[in-house]
FILOMI-54279 format. One record per residue: residue in one letter; x, z, y of N, C-alpha, C, O in turn; residue number from 1. Coordinates in pm, whole numbers. Layout:
BEGIN
(node "A",(X,Z,Y),(X,Z,Y),(X,Z,Y),(X,Z,Y),NUM) ...
# end
This chain:
BEGIN
(node "M",(-2171,1456,-696),(-2035,1501,-662),(-1941,1381,-655),(-1935,1301,-748),1) (node "I",(-1866,1369,-545),(-1768,1261,-528),(-1634,1309,-584),(-1578,1407,-534),2) (node "R",(-1585,1242,-686),(-1459,1279,-751),(-1345,1198,-689),(-1348,1075,-688),3) (node "V",(-1245,1269,-637),(-1138,1206,-561),(-1002,1231,-626),(-976,1341,-675),4) (node "A",(-916,1129,-626),(-777,1142,-670),(-685,1121,-551),(-716,1042,-461),5) (node "L",(-572,1191,-551),(-475,1181,-443),(-345,1121,-498),(-286,1176,-591),6) (node "I",(-301,1009,-440),(-178,945,-486),(-86,929,-366),(-105,840,-283),7) (node "D",(14,1015,-358),(106,1018,-243),(235,1084,-289),(231,1182,-364),8) (node "D",(350,1033,-244),(477,1089,-291),(519,1214,-214),(625,1270,-242),9) (node "H",(438,1258,-118),(469,1381,-44),(373,1492,-88),(252,1483,-67),10) (node "A",(429,1596,-149),(346,1705,-201),(269,1776,-91),(155,1818,-112),11) (node "M",(330,1791,27),(263,1860,136),(143,1781,187),(41,1838,225),12) (node "V",(155,1649,185),(43,1564,226),(-73,1581,128),(-188,1596,169),13) (node "R",(-42,1578,-1),(-146,1595,-102),(-213,1731,-88),(-335,1743,-99),14) (node "A",(-132,1834,-63),(-187,1969,-49),(-280,1977,71),(-385,2040,64),15) (node "G",(-241,1913,180),(-326,1913,299),(-457,1841,277),(-563,1888,320),16) (node "F",(-450,1725,210),(-573,1650,181),(-664,1729,86),(-786,1733,105),17) (node "R",(-604,1791,-14),(-684,1869,-109),(-756,1984,-36),(-876,2005,-57),18) (node "M",(-683,2056,47),(-741,2168,120),(-857,2122,208),(-961,2187,215),19) (node "L",(-836,2009,275),(-938,1956,364),(-1063,1911,288),(-1175,1945,326),20) (node "L",(-1042,1835,181),(-1155,1776,110),(-1234,1879,30),(-1356,1870,20),21) (node "E",(-1164,1977,-26),(-1235,2074,-110),(-1318,2173,-29),(-1395,2251,-86),22) (node "K",(-1303,2170,103),(-1390,2250,189),(-1526,2182,209),(-1622,2244,253),23) (node "E",(-1530,2052,177),(-1651,1974,201),(-1747,1983,83),(-1704,1971,-32),24) (node "P",(-1874,2004,108),(-1971,2007,-3),(-1984,1870,-67),(-1988,1768,2),25) (node "G",(-1992,1867,-198),(-2013,1742,-270),(-1888,1660,-294),(-1898,1546,-340),26) (node "I",(-1768,1716,-264),(-1642,1645,-287),(-1552,1732,-374),(-1535,1851,-347),27) (node "E",(-1494,1674,-477),(-1405,1745,-568),(-1278,1663,-591),(-1286,1545,-627),28) (node "V",(-1161,1725,-570),(-1033,1659,-601),(-1003,1683,-748),(-984,1796,-791),29) (node "V",(-999,1575,-826),(-987,1588,-971),(-847,1565,-1024),(-820,1593,-1140),30) (node "G",(-756,1515,-940),(-620,1491,-988),(-528,1443,-879),(-573,1397,-774),31) (node "E",(-396,1455,-903),(-294,1412,-809),(-184,1336,-883),(-161,1357,-1002),32) (node "A",(-117,1247,-810),(-2,1175,-863),(97,1153,-750),(57,1140,-634),33) (node "E",(227,1148,-783),(329,1138,-680),(390,998,-669),(476,976,-584),34) (node "D",(347,905,-752),(394,767,-737),(291,672,-797),(191,714,-856),35) (node "G",(317,542,-780),(219,443,-821),(195,437,-970),(80,423,-1014),36) (node "E",(301,448,-1049),(285,443,-1195),(199,560,-1244),(107,542,-1323),37) (node "Q",(232,680,-1196),(153,797,-1234),(9,782,-1183),(-87,822,-1250),38) (node "G",(-3,724,-1064),(-135,706,-1006),(-223,615,-1090),(-340,644,-1112),39) (node "L",(-166,504,-1137),(-242,413,-1222),(-287,480,-1351),(-401,465,-1395),40) (node "A",(-195,556,-1411),(-230,627,-1534),(-342,728,-1507),(-433,744,-1589),41) (node "L",(-334,794,-1393),(-437,892,-1355),(-573,824,-1338),(-675,875,-1384),42) (node "L",(-572,709,-1271),(-698,639,-1247),(-759,587,-1376),(-881,588,-1393),43) (node "R",(-674,542,-1467),(-726,495,-1597),(-784,609,-1679),(-883,592,-1751),44) (node "R",(-721,726,-1667),(-764,839,-1748),(-888,908,-1691),(-982,939,-1764),45) (node "L",(-889,933,-1561),(-997,1011,-1500),(-1108,926,-1439),(-1222,972,-1426),46) (node "R",(-1076,802,-1402),(-1174,711,-1343),(-1254,779,-1232),(-1377,785,-1238),47) (node "P",(-1184,831,-1129),(-1254,897,-1018),(-1333,796,-934),(-1315,675,-948),48) (node "D",(-1418,848,-848),(-1498,761,-761),(-1413,698,-652),(-1428,581,-619),49) (node "V",(-1322,779,-595),(-1240,736,-482),(-1097,785,-503),(-1075,893,-557),50) (node "A",(-1000,704,-461),(-860,747,-461),(-801,725,-322),(-818,619,-263),51) (node "L",(-732,826,-272),(-655,813,-148),(-514,772,-188),(-446,843,-262),52) (node "L",(-470,657,-140),(-350,592,-190),(-252,564,-77),(-282,488,15),53) (node "D",(-134,625,-86),(-30,603,15),(23,461,4),(51,413,-105),54) (node "L",(38,394,118),(91,258,117),(239,255,83),(284,167,10),55) (node "H",(314,352,135),(459,352,122),(502,451,15),(517,570,42),56) (node "M",(522,402,-106),(567,488,-216),(682,422,-290),(691,300,-293),57) (node "P",(771,503,-349),(876,444,-434),(814,383,-559),(708,426,-604),58) (node "G",(882,283,-614),(825,216,-732),(711,126,-690),(727,41,-601),59) (node "L",(596,144,-752),(479,64,-717),(426,106,-581),(401,224,-558),60) (node "T",(409,10,-490),(354,40,-358),(202,44,-364),(141,12,-466),61) (node "G",(142,84,-253),(-2,91,-247),(-70,-41,-274),(-173,-45,-341),62) (node "I",(-14,-149,-222),(-78,-279,-243),(-66,-323,-388),(-157,-388,-439),63) (node "E",(45,-290,-455),(60,-325,-597),(-40,-247,-683),(-100,-302,-775),64) (node "V",(-56,-118,-653),(-153,-37,-726),(-293,-94,-705),(-373,-102,-798),65) (node "T",(-323,-133,-581),(-454,-191,-550),(-479,-316,-632),(-587,-333,-688),66) (node "E",(-380,-403,-640),(-392,-526,-718),(-418,-495,-865),(-503,-559,-928),67) (node "R",(-346,-399,-920),(-360,-369,-1063),(-493,-301,-1094),(-551,-322,-1200),68) (node "V",(-541,-220,-1002),(-672,-157,-1022),(-780,-265,-1025),(-873,-258,-1105),69) (node "R",(-766,-364,-938),(-865,-471,-935),(-859,-554,-1063),(-962,-588,-1121),70) (node "R",(-737,-588,-1107),(-723,-669,-1228),(-773,-596,-1352),(-825,-658,-1445),71) (node "A",(-757,-463,-1352),(-803,-383,-1467),(-952,-353,-1459),(-1009,-294,-1550),72) (node "D",(-1015,-393,-1348),(-1158,-372,-1329),(-1196,-225,-1340),(-1299,-190,-1398),73) (node "L",(-1111,-138,-1281),(-1141,4,-1279),(-1248,33,-1173),(-1256,-38,-1073),74) (node "P",(-1331,135,-1194),(-1441,162,-1102),(-1400,232,-973),(-1478,239,-878),75) (node "T",(-1278,285,-968),(-1234,363,-852),(-1221,277,-726),(-1163,169,-730),76) (node "R",(-1276,326,-617),(-1262,261,-487),(-1143,321,-415),(-1126,443,-412),77) (node "L",(-1059,236,-356),(-932,280,-299),(-934,284,-146),(-984,192,-81),78) (node "I",(-879,392,-92),(-858,404,52),(-708,409,75),(-640,501,29),79) (node "I",(-655,311,147),(-512,304,175),(-479,392,295),(-550,391,395),80) (node "L",(-370,467,283),(-324,555,390),(-185,511,435),(-99,482,353),81) (node "T",(-164,506,566),(-34,468,619),(2,557,737),(-85,606,808),82) (node "V",(132,578,756),(177,656,871),(188,569,994),(202,620,1105),83) (node "A",(182,438,975),(202,346,1087),(92,361,1191),(-24,381,1157),84) (node "G",(131,352,1317),(33,361,1425),(-37,230,1451),(-129,223,1532),85) (node "E",(7,124,1381),(-56,-6,1398),(-117,-50,1265),(-100,17,1163),86) (node "A",(-187,-162,1267),(-248,-216,1145),(-171,-340,1103),(-208,-450,1144),87) (node "P",(-67,-327,1021),(19,-442,991),(-47,-549,907),(-25,-668,932),88) (node "F",(-127,-513,807),(-189,-616,725),(-314,-566,654),(-326,-586,534),89) (node "P",(-408,-502,723),(-529,-455,654),(-609,-567,590),(-675,-545,489),90) (node "R",(-604,-687,647),(-677,-799,586),(-627,-823,444),(-707,-840,352),91) (node "R",(-497,-825,427),(-440,-850,296),(-476,-739,198),(-503,-765,81),92) (node "L",(-478,-615,246),(-516,-504,160),(-662,-512,119),(-696,-483,4),93) (node "L",(-747,-552,211),(-888,-567,178),(-908,-681,79),(-992,-673,-11),94) (node "E",(-831,-788,97),(-839,-900,3),(-791,-858,-135),(-840,-906,-237),95) (node "A",(-693,-767,-138),(-639,-720,-266),(-736,-628,-339),(-723,-606,-459),96) (node "G",(-835,-575,-265),(-935,-492,-331),(-955,-354,-274),(-1035,-277,-328),97) (node "A",(-883,-319,-166),(-902,-188,-105),(-1038,-180,-36),(-1090,-280,13),98) (node "S",(-1093,-60,-33),(-1222,-38,33),(-1208,31,167),(-1303,36,245),99) (node "G",(-1089,86,195),(-1070,155,321),(-925,154,365),(-835,131,285),100) (node "Y",(-904,177,494),(-770,176,552),(-766,283,660),(-840,276,758),101) (node "L",(-679,382,641),(-672,496,733),(-529,519,781),(-433,487,711),102) (node "I",(-517,574,901),(-388,616,954),(-379,767,936),(-472,839,974),103) (node "K",(-270,817,880),(-258,959,847),(-269,1049,970),(-309,1165,958),104) (node "A",(-235,996,1086),(-241,1078,1207),(-383,1091,1262),(-403,1158,1363),105) (node "G",(-480,1029,1197),(-618,1035,1244),(-678,1173,1226),(-621,1257,1157),106) (node "P",(-794,1199,1287),(-859,1330,1276),(-912,1355,1136),(-948,1261,1066),107) (node "P",(-917,1483,1094),(-967,1517,960),(-1107,1463,933),(-1138,1422,821),108) (node "S",(-1192,1463,1034),(-1329,1415,1016),(-1332,1269,974),(-1424,1226,905),109) (node "E",(-1231,1194,1016),(-1223,1052,981),(-1197,1034,832),(-1252,945,768),110) (node "L",(-1111,1121,777),(-1080,1115,635),(-1205,1146,551),(-1235,1076,455),111) (node "V",(-1275,1250,589),(-1396,1289,517),(-1501,1179,526),(-1567,1146,427),112) (node "Q",(-1517,1123,645),(-1613,1014,664),(-1578,895,575),(-1666,834,515),113) (node "A",(-1447,863,568),(-1403,750,487),(-1434,772,340),(-1482,681,273),114) (node "V",(-1408,891,290),(-1434,921,149),(-1583,906,118),(-1619,844,18),115) (node "R",(-1667,961,202),(-1811,954,177),(-1862,810,188),(-1945,766,108),116) (node "Q",(-1813,738,287),(-1861,601,309),(-1817,508,196),(-1896,428,147),117) (node "V",(-1693,520,156),(-1640,436,49),(-1707,470,-84),(-1738,381,-163),118) (node "A",(-1729,598,-109),(-1797,639,-232),(-1938,583,-237),(-1993,563,-346),119) (node "D",(-1997,559,-121),(-2132,505,-111),(-2135,353,-125),(-2241,290,-116),120) (node "G",(-2016,293,-149),(-2011,149,-171),(-1984,66,-48),(-1992,-57,-52),121) (node "R",(-1952,133,64),(-1923,61,188),(-1773,65,217),(-1700,143,157),122) (node "R",(-1730,-19,308),(-1590,-19,350),(-1572,70,472),(-1666,95,547),123) (node "F",(-1448,116,490),(-1418,199,607),(-1282,160,662),(-1183,157,589),124) (node "L",(-1277,131,790),(-1152,106,860),(-1139,209,972),(-1237,238,1041),125) (node "A",(-1019,264,989),(-996,354,1101),(-1040,281,1228),(-1011,163,1244),126) (node "P",(-1109,350,1319),(-1161,285,1439),(-1059,203,1516),(-1089,94,1564),127) (node "A",(-936,256,1528),(-832,182,1601),(-798,51,1531),(-773,-51,1596),128) (node "V",(-797,55,1399),(-768,-64,1320),(-881,-166,1331),(-857,-285,1352),129) (node "A",(-1004,-117,1319),(-1120,-206,1328),(-1126,-274,1465),(-1158,-392,1474),130) (node "Q",(-1096,-199,1569),(-1098,-255,1703),(-995,-365,1719),(-1023,-471,1776),131) (node "Q",(-873,-339,1667),(-768,-441,1681),(-800,-566,1600),(-774,-677,1645),132) (node "L",(-855,-548,1481),(-893,-664,1399),(-1000,-747,1470),(-996,-870,1467),133) (node "A",(-1094,-679,1534),(-1198,-750,1608),(-1139,-828,1724),(-1178,-943,1749),134) (node "L",(-1046,-767,1795),(-983,-836,1908),(-901,-955,1860),(-902,-1061,1923),135) (node "D",(-831,-938,1748),(-752,-1048,1693),(-843,-1164,1653),(-809,-1281,1675),136) (node "A",(-958,-1132,1595),(-1052,-1237,1554),(-1105,-1312,1674),(-1119,-1435,1670),137) (node "I",(-1135,-1240,1782),(-1185,-1304,1904),(-1080,-1395,1964),(-1110,-1505,2010),138) (node "N",(-954,-1347,1964),(-845,-1423,2025),(-784,-1526,1932),(-699,-1605,1972),139) (node "G",(-829,-1525,1805),(-774,-1618,1706),(-629,-1590,1676),(-552,-1682,1648),140) (node "Q",(-591,-1463,1679),(-451,-1426,1659),(-435,-1338,1536),(-530,-1277,1488),141) (node "S",(-313,-1333,1486),(-276,-1239,1380),(-159,-1158,1434),(-58,-1215,1474),142) (node "R",(-171,-1028,1435),(-69,-945,1497),(59,-942,1414),(167,-922,1469),143) (node "S",(50,-962,1285),(165,-947,1199),(202,-1079,1131),(114,-1148,1080),144) (node "P",(331,-1115,1131),(373,-1236,1060),(353,-1223,909),(348,-1324,839),145) (node "F",(341,-1101,858),(321,-1080,715),(182,-1125,669),(158,-1139,549),146) (node "E",(91,-1148,764),(-41,-1198,729),(-33,-1336,664),(-123,-1377,591),147) (node "A",(76,-1409,693),(91,-1545,641),(131,-1546,494),(126,-1651,429),148) (node "L",(171,-1432,439),(219,-1426,301),(103,-1413,204),(-1,-1355,236),149) (node "T",(122,-1467,84),(26,-1442,-24),(43,-1298,-69),(141,-1232,-33),150) (node "T",(-51,-1249,-148),(-41,-1111,-197),(86,-1089,-278),(154,-988,-261),151) (node "R",(121,-1185,-366),(242,-1171,-446),(367,-1176,-359),(461,-1099,-381),152) (node "E",(369,-1265,-260),(483,-1272,-169),(498,-1141,-92),(610,-1096,-67),153) (node "L",(387,-1080,-55),(391,-953,15),(447,-843,-74),(525,-760,-27),154) (node "E",(407,-841,-201),(461,-744,-295),(613,-758,-307),(686,-659,-303),155) (node "V",(659,-883,-320),(803,-909,-331),(874,-869,-202),(983,-812,-206),156) (node "A",(813,-900,-89),(872,-864,41),(889,-713,55),(991,-667,105),157) (node "L",(789,-638,11),(797,-492,19),(916,-440,-61),(987,-350,-16),158) (node "H",(937,-496,-179),(1048,-451,-264),(1183,-486,-200),(1272,-402,-193),159) (node "F",(1198,-609,-155),(1325,-649,-94),(1350,-571,34),(1464,-537,66),160) (node "A",(1243,-542,109),(1258,-466,234),(1311,-326,208),(1379,-268,293),161) (node "R",(1282,-272,90),(1330,-138,55),(1469,-143,-8),(1529,-39,-35),162) (node "G",(1520,-264,-31),(1653,-276,-90),(1654,-288,-240),(1759,-269,-301),163) (node "D",(1540,-318,-301),(1535,-333,-446),(1604,-462,-490),(1599,-562,-419),164) (node "H",(1667,-459,-608),(1736,-576,-663),(1635,-669,-730),(1532,-623,-781),165) (node "A",(1663,-798,-730),(1574,-897,-790),(1542,-866,-936),(1430,-886,-982),166) (node "H",(1642,-816,-1008),(1621,-784,-1150),(1518,-672,-1164),(1430,-677,-1250),167) (node "A",(1529,-570,-1079),(1435,-458,-1083),(1295,-503,-1041),(1195,-458,-1097),168) (node "I",(1289,-590,-942),(1160,-640,-895),(1090,-718,-1005),(969,-702,-1027),169) (node "A",(1166,-801,-1074),(1109,-880,-1184),(1050,-789,-1291),(942,-815,-1343),170) (node "G",(1122,-682,-1323),(1072,-589,-1424),(948,-514,-1376),(855,-492,-1453),171) (node "E",(949,-475,-1250),(836,-399,-1195),(709,-484,-1189),(600,-436,-1221),172) (node "L",(724,-609,-1148),(609,-696,-1132),(577,-779,-1257),(479,-853,-1261),173) (node "K",(664,-766,-1358),(645,-837,-1485),(643,-989,-1466),(557,-1060,-1518),174) (node "I",(741,-1035,-1389),(760,-1178,-1369),(910,-1206,-1389),(989,-1113,-1397),175) (node "S",(948,-1334,-1396),(1089,-1368,-1417),(1168,-1356,-1288),(1112,-1360,-1178),176) (node "E",(1300,-1342,-1302),(1387,-1338,-1183),(1380,-1470,-1107),(1391,-1472,-984),177) (node "K",(1362,-1580,-1179),(1349,-1710,-1113),(1225,-1713,-1025),(1229,-1767,-914),178) (node "T",(1115,-1654,-1073),(992,-1649,-995),(1010,-1560,-873),(960,-1590,-764),179) (node "V",(1083,-1449,-891),(1113,-1361,-778),(1191,-1439,-671),(1161,-1429,-552),180) (node "A",(1290,-1515,-715),(1371,-1593,-621),(1286,-1696,-547),(1306,-1720,-428),181) (node "T",(1192,-1758,-617),(1103,-1856,-554),(1017,-1789,-447),(1003,-1840,-336),182) (node "H",(958,-1675,-482),(877,-1602,-385),(961,-1559,-264),(916,-1566,-150),183) (node "K",(1083,-1515,-292),(1170,-1471,-183),(1199,-1586,-86),(1193,-1568,35),184) (node "A",(1231,-1703,-141),(1262,-1818,-57),(1141,-1856,29),(1156,-1887,147),185) (node "R",(1024,-1854,-31),(902,-1891,42),(870,-1790,152),(835,-1829,264),186) (node "L",(880,-1662,121),(844,-1562,222),(946,-1559,336),(909,-1538,451),187) (node "M",(1073,-1580,302),(1175,-1586,407),(1149,-1702,502),(1165,-1689,623),188) (node "A",(1109,-1817,445),(1079,-1934,527),(958,-1907,617),(959,-1942,735),189) (node "K",(854,-1846,560),(734,-1818,639),(762,-1718,751),(706,-1729,860),190) (node "L",(849,-1621,723),(880,-1519,823),(991,-1563,918),(1020,-1495,1017),191) (node "E",(1053,-1678,887),(1160,-1735,969),(1278,-1640,982),(1330,-1617,1092),192) (node "I",(1320,-1584,869),(1437,-1496,864),(1527,-1545,751),(1486,-1626,668),193) (node "D",(1651,-1494,750),(1745,-1547,650),(1823,-1438,577),(1923,-1467,511),194) (node "S",(1779,-1312,588),(1851,-1206,518),(1757,-1091,485),(1652,-1074,546),195) (node "E",(1799,-1013,387),(1719,-896,348),(1725,-787,454),(1630,-711,470),196) (node "V",(1835,-781,527),(1845,-684,637),(1742,-717,745),(1674,-629,797),197) (node "A",(1731,-846,779),(1632,-888,877),(1491,-859,828),(1404,-821,906),198) (node "L",(1469,-879,698),(1338,-850,640),(1306,-701,652),(1194,-665,686),199) (node "A",(1404,-616,626),(1383,-471,636),(1348,-431,780),(1258,-351,802),200) (node "H",(1419,-488,876),(1390,-457,1017),(1250,-503,1055),(1177,-432,1124),201) (node "L",(1213,-623,1010),(1081,-676,1041),(971,-592,975),(866,-569,1034),202) (node "A",(998,-547,852),(901,-465,781),(879,-332,852),(766,-284,861),203) (node "Q",(985,-272,902),(971,-148,978),(897,-172,1109),(814,-90,1151),204) (node "Q",(927,-284,1173),(863,-316,1300),(712,-326,1287),(637,-286,1377),205) (node "Y",(666,-382,1174),(523,-404,1155),(458,-304,1060),(347,-327,1011),206) (node "G",(528,-194,1033),(464,-84,962),(462,-92,811),(393,-12,748),207) (node "L",(535,-186,750),(537,-194,604),(623,-86,543),(603,-49,427),208) (node "L",(720,-35,620),(804,76,574),(782,194,665),(747,179,782),209) (node "D",(802,314,610),(794,434,693),(893,422,808),(1005,376,787),210) (node "P",(854,462,928),(946,456,1042),(1075,532,1013),(1071,647,969),211) (node "G",(1187,468,1039),(1315,534,1019),(1367,532,878),(1475,585,850),212) (node "A",(1292,471,785),(1338,466,646),(1464,382,637),(1464,267,682),213) (node "P",(1573,435,579),(1698,359,571),(1688,247,469),(1629,263,362),214) (node "W",(1748,133,503),(1753,23,407),(1875,44,321),(1984,71,372),215) (node "R",(1859,31,190),(1972,49,99),(2013,-86,41),(1928,-165,-1),216) (node "R",(2141,-110,40),(2191,-235,-16),(2171,-234,-167),(2208,-138,-233),217) (node "P",(2112,-341,-222),(2088,-343,-367),(2218,-333,-447),(2318,-393,-410),218) (node "A",(2214,-257,-554),(2330,-251,-643),(2342,-381,-718),(2242,-446,-748),219) (node "R",(2464,-420,-748),(2485,-544,-821),(2438,-530,-964),(2454,-426,-1027),220) (node "T",(2378,-636,-1015),(2336,-636,-1154),(2460,-645,-1243),(2541,-737,-1225),221) (node "P",(2477,-553,-1337),(2597,-557,-1423),(2609,-688,-1498),(2511,-740,-1552),222) (node "R",(2731,-741,-1502),(2755,-865,-1577),(2758,-837,-1727),(2811,-735,-1772),223) (node "R",(2701,-927,-1800),(2704,-912,-1945),(2840,-953,-1999),(2899,-1052,-1954),224) (node "R",(2889,-876,-2094),(3017,-911,-2156),(2999,-1028,-2251),(2900,-1035,-2323),225) (node "R",(3091,-1115,-2251),(3086,-1229,-2342),(3151,-1194,-2474),(3157,-1278,-2565),226) 
# end
């Protein structure tokens, strides 16, 4: 029996995946979580064979959860799900430890195939993604400028693209605000942009944010009284 966990901030998406997977023989959905923190706790507690993990979630993103699962040496194999019609950075996700990459708009049979294949110890890429990666390799190209970022820089970029404040990012990633600032400066230079608004637009363009997601201006960090 393949034990599956669902980690997605949309309840209807989780319900649809559960309905689809539980119709399949040999597959059991053992738990659900609506954000990355809950998802990590779920994976530590239940240790399922496979987890379907939304890339775009509040708090911890899919790539951050993937990194932490790898560092914790958990046995669960992760399949990243995105609404984006393109493949913005599957290489980076695979390097971070993901075993699969799917587009939510794909056919149901693709999801089932991915779960079975990943549970069997193999990787799975949505056919459209695999084709584009192959073409990029042949042409020696990278479709996304975010491919140039390190995994940590990408994590920081995702937070700033959503409008998170440096103080909150430091707490979420358990690093200092100075380190956050260093990563920000480096990623901005690599992406050749000079503002968080530009970063948000670029992130939406290449599928790091849900299409149409509004960018929110970070709240100011309260000054300490002397």
